[in-house]
N, C-alpha and C positions, 0 to 999 in steps of 0.2 A: 615479608618483613623488610622494612626499608634499610638502607645502608646506615642511617644514623643509629637505628636500634642495634644493628649488628656491631657497629664500632663501640657503642656504649656498653653492650654486654661483654665484648672482648676486653675493654678497659676495666670494667668491674671485676672480671675474672682475674686479670693480672694484679689488680690492687689487692684482692682477697688472697691470692697466692703469696704475694710478698708479705702481707700481714701475718699469714700463718707461718711462714718460714723465718721471719725476723727474729723470734726468740732464740733460734738455734745458731744464728750468726753472732750473737753476743759472746764476748770473751771476758773472763774475769782478770786475766793477766796477759802479758805479752807472750808471743810464741816462744817456745824453747829454742835455744841456739844449739845446733848440731855441731859437735866437735868431732872431727875425724882423727883417727890415730895418726901418729907422726909417720910421714913418708907415703901416705895414701894420696893418690892424685884426686883432684876434685871430680865430681860426677860429670862435669862438662866434658872432660877428656874422654870418659867412657862413651858419652853420646857422640862425640866427634869421631871416635873409632867406628862406632856402628854406622854413622852416616858415610864415612869413607868406604866401608865395606859394601854398603848398598850402592854407592856411587860406582864402585869398581864392578859391581854385578851388572849394572844396566847401561853404563855410558862408555861405549866404544865406537862412536861414529867416525872418529879420526882414523880408525884402522880399516875402514871399509875398502879403501883403494888398495891397501896392502893385501887384504884377504882376496880381493878380486884378482890381483896380480899373481899371487901364489896359486890360486885355483887355475888360472890360465896357464901357468908354468908347468903344473903337474898333470893336468888333464890329458895331454897327449901321450903320457907314459903307457906302455902296452898293458900293464897289469891293472890300469884304471879305465880301460875302454868301456867296461860294462857298468861302471859306477856313475850315477847321475851327478851332475855338477852341483846340485843343491846339497848333496851329502858331503862333497868335498868342501864346499863353502862352510857348512856347519862344522866340519872338523877344524878348518883353519880358524874360524871364529872362536871356537873353544880353546884352541892352542894359544891364540893371541891373548885371549882373556886370562888364561892361566899365567902366562908371562906377565901380563899387566898386574894381576893380583900380587904376584911375587915381587915385582918391582915396587909396588906401593908399600908392601911390608918392609922392603929394604930401605925405603925412604926416598926413592928416586921417581916417584909418581909424576912429579911436575915435568921431568925431562922426557918421560916416555913418549908423549905425543910428538915431540920434536924428533926423537930417534926414529919413530915409525914414519914420520913424514920424510925424513932423509933417506931411510931405507926404501921407501916407495919410489922416490925420485931417482935414486941411484939404480934400483932394480929395473925401473922402466927404461932407463937409458941403456943399461947393459943388455936387457932383453931385446930392445929395439935395435941396437947395433949388431947383435949377434943374429937375431932371427929375421929381421926385415929383409936382408939380401937373400937369405935362403928361401923365405916365403915368396918373395918376388919372383925368383927363378921358378919355383914350383908352380905358382899360379900362372905364370906366363906359359909354361909348357902345357899345363892342363887346359887353359883357354885356347891355346893354339890348336889342340886336338879337337876341342868342342866347337870351335868357330862360332862364338856367340855374337849377337848383334851389338852394336855400339850402345844402344839405349835399352837393352834388355830383351830384344827379340831379333831374329834374323829373317830376312825376306827370301822366299824361294824365287827362282827365276820367273815362275808364272805370276806371282804376286807383283814382281817388279814390272812386268809387261802390262798388267792391269792398271797399276798406278801411273805408268807412263801414258797410257791411252786416256785415262780419266783427267789428266792435267792438260788443259788447253790454254795457251797464253792469251791474255786479253789484249786486243790491239789498242795502241795508244792514240788517242785522238786529240789530246790537248798537251801543250808544252808550257813550261814555266820559263820565260826568258826575261831577264833583267827586272824581276819583281812584277812582271805582268803576265797574266794567264791568257794565252792565245790558243785559238783552235787551229789544228793542222789543215782542216778542210776548207 
């Protein structure tokens, strides 16, 4: 069957469908006007509330840094040694989400991302100021005992002697003097 016949049959089907449905679309009078009781908010407000609830359920990417920071802050606690970090992240995500929903219900949903951003920045500074010197001392002592190599490995004395014998300097036979390449020989 050619494309022209397929398109013609499709258009014929659409025209027939519209012809069959057209009597049901006719109205004898204008549509009825719905009158809501006094004090009832319009339906758009109900839809807005539903959309805000859905938004609160799924949209928390601004809290990712805060959740990560809180997880890193509580993971070293002794009673959480056997708990996986993903479980702690799940807990903190749920806790932040509950706070976010409550804040939205109280009407402060627009300010909450700014508060989370400020808490993340302040928390990172406080944790950095407090824990960086402690961690630096700890890691220095640990690395001093382990004696690691500078680039991730350490050479044994036997490997150092093999590397020294494998390297042979190449004699220089040409020099570059005043922009002119001259031979030494």
